[in-house]
C-alpha positions, -999 to 999 in steps of 0.1 A, spaced: -152 171 56 -154 136 54 -168 107 65 -149 87 88 -141 48 74 -147 34 110 -167 57 132 -189 69 102 -191 104 116 -186 137 93 -154 158 106 -159 194 110 -142 218 80 -102 220 81 -97 189 103 -71 171 84 -79 133 77 -58 115 101 -47 87 79 -57 57 57 -63 20 68 -60 -8 52 -95 -27 60 -84 -60 30 -61 -77 14 -61 -101 -13 -38 -123 -29 -17 -118 -62 6 -137 -83 34 -120 -103 43 -135 -134 80 -147 -142 97 -123 -166 122 -133 -186 152 -105 -191 129 -76 -172 157 -56 -158 184 -45 -172 212 -26 -160 253 -18 -163 278 -38 -148 312 -20 -135 329 -28 -172 303 -11 -190 283 -39 -202 246 -43 -201 231 -75 -181 197 -85 -183 185 -109 -151 152 -123 -153 125 -113 -128 115 -144 -107 81 -132 -99 63 -143 -69 36 -145 -47 22 -117 -19 -7 -93 -5 -22 -65 -18 -43 -39 -7 -79 -48 -15 -98 -16 2 -86 12 26 -104 38 42 -99 76 54 -101 80 92 -106 106 112 -75 117 137 -93 101 168 -97 65 150 -62 67 135 -47 70 172 -67 42 182 -60 18 157 -24 26 157 -21 11 191 -10 -25 195 -36 -53 201 
């Protein structure tokens, strides 16, 4: 039993969770890292390329939803 994050109803026992729905995102910046990734080339020499970092979105809030609300959220709008 759990509370649906969208319709706020309590599900019946043994009803599986419909899934998780992302409610909000936040911007996130990853710093550059020098020689962060190590891998071997074909001639058995190690190379250490730099990780350039970057910017993107990170999930800040997600909720568990019932199967009915999950199907409603997955429909194209």
